[in-house]
N, C-alpha and C positions, 0 to 999 in steps of 0.2 A: 298950379300944384294943388291937388286935392287934400282934404283934411287927413285922410288915411295916409297919403304919401308923406305929409309933413310929420305925422306921428312916427312913422317908420324911420324917417330920416333923423328925427330927434333921438329915437331909441338907439339907432346905430351910432350916432354921435356920442351919446352917453356911454355906451359900451366901449367904444374906441377910447374915450377919455379915461374911463376906469382902468382899462387894460394898460394904457400908457402910464398912468399913475402907479399902478401895481409894478410895472417893469422898472420905473425909476426908483420906487421904494426898495425893490429887490436889489438893484445895483448899489444903492446907498448902503443897505444892510450888509452886503458882501464886503464893501470897502471899509466900513466902520467897525464891523464886528471883529473880535479878536480871532486870530488863527487858532482853530481847535487843535491842530497838529502840534503846536508849540507847547500846549499844556499837557499833552499825552506823551509819555516817554516812548521814544522810538525803539523798536526791536532791532537790535543790531544783527548783522549777518553772523551766522554761526561760524566759529573758528574751528579749523581742523585740530584734532587732539582733545577738544573739550567733550564732556559727556553729552551724548545724544539725549535730547529731551524725551522723557517717557510720556506715553499716552495710552489711553484705553479707548477703543472704538469697536463698533460692530461691523463684521464683514458681510458680504453678500450671502453667505451660508447661514447667517444668524448667530455666529459665534462671537463672543467678546475676545478681542485681541489686544494684548498689551506688549509694548516693545520689551519690557522686562522679561517676558516669557522666553525671549530668544537670547538671553545672556549666555555666553559660551559659544555662540555661533556668529559667523559673519552674517550681517544683514544687508541686503540690497533693498533700500527704501526708495521706491519710485513714486513720484507725484505726477499725475496725469489727468486728462479729461478727454472724453470722446470727440469733442469738437476741435481739439488741438491736433493739427496735421502731423507735426513732428512726433507727438506722443504716439499716435496711431502707427506711424512708420517704424518706431523703435520697439513697439510692443512685441512683434514676433521674435525679435532678437532677445529681448529680456525674458520672454516665455521660454525660449530655447535654453537659455542659461538656467532658468528656474527648473526646467525638466531635468537637466543634466547634473545639477548640483544639489538635489533635494536633501541628501543626508547631512551635508556639512555647511550648507548655506541656506539661510531663510530669505526668501524674496517676498517683500511686502509691497503690494500695489495699493496706493492711496489715491482714490478718485477725489479730485478737488471740486466740490460744489454741485455735483449732479445727484439726482435722485437714484434710489436703489433700482427702480424700474428702468430708468435710462441706462444705467450701468449694466444691468442684466440683459437688456436688449442688445447692447453693444457686444458683450461677451458671447452671447448666442450667435449673433451674426458673423463674428470672426472665429467662432469655434474655439474659444479659450475656456478652460475649465478651472483656472486658478481662482481662489477667493480674492475679492477686492474689498478693501476697507472703504467705507463710505464716510466722507468728510463734508457733509452737506453744509454745516455751519462754518467751516473753515478753521476750526479749532486746532487741528493737527497741522494744517498748512501754516497757520499763524505761529505755532511753536517753532517751526523750522524757517520762518521768514520767507515763505514762498511768495514771490510776486509775479512770477512768470512760469510757464510750463513748456516742456517737461524739466524736472529737476530730479536727480537721483543722488542719494547719499549712500556711501558704503560705510557701514559701521563695523568696527572690529569686534573681536570676541569679548573684549572688556566693556563694550557699550560706548566706546568713544568714536567720534566722527573721524574717519580715516580719509575719505575722499568725497569731494562734491563735484558733481557733473551737471553743469547748467546747459540745457539744450539737448538736442537729440543725440543719443548714443548710436553711432553708425558702424561700430566695429565690435564684433564678438570678442576679438583678441584684447581690445582695450578694456572691456568690462572684466574679462577673465584675469587680466594683469592686475587690475585694482583689487579684485576679490582675493587673489593669491597673496598680494602684498598685505592686505588686511589680515589674512589668516596667519601670516608669518610674524606679525608683531607680538 
C-alpha cells in the first residue's frame, strides 16, 4: 500500500468514526432531552358552537381579509393546498357553491403553506377566479388546529362554528344542507 493510499484510508476512517460518533451523540440527545411538546400547550380541536377564531390575512388579490368582516353571513372556510388531491377534487364543487350563493354566503379559501405564485398558477391552470387567502406561515391553520387537508368549517351568522368537515366534500347537497342549517340558527 502506497503512502497516498494509507493517507486516504486514514482520512476515510477518521470521517467514518466522526460520523459514527455524531450519530451516537444525536441518538443520546434525542433520548435524554425533554420532550418539547410536553412543555408547549396543545391546541385542542375546535368544538362546534364555540366562536370561530378571528384572523386577518392577505388574499391573492392583495386585499386584507378578516373573518370579522363577514359577521352576519354564513361562512364556508375551506383549508386546502394544490398538492392535496382531495382538495383539488372538491374545489370545483366548492367553487360552484361559491358562485351560486354569493349574496348570502361568504366562501373563504385558505391555502395552507404555499406561496402566492404557486397559488396563482394553480388558480389560472384550473380557471378559478375566486380570491384565496395565503397562509404561508400556518398562522390561520394553527388557529383552527388544521393537521390534515382538506378541512372545511361552516360558520354561522353569529360567528360560531356550526359544522366541521374533515376530508373531501363529495356532495353539493351535503354542503348546501350544512349551509342552510347554519343560516337557520
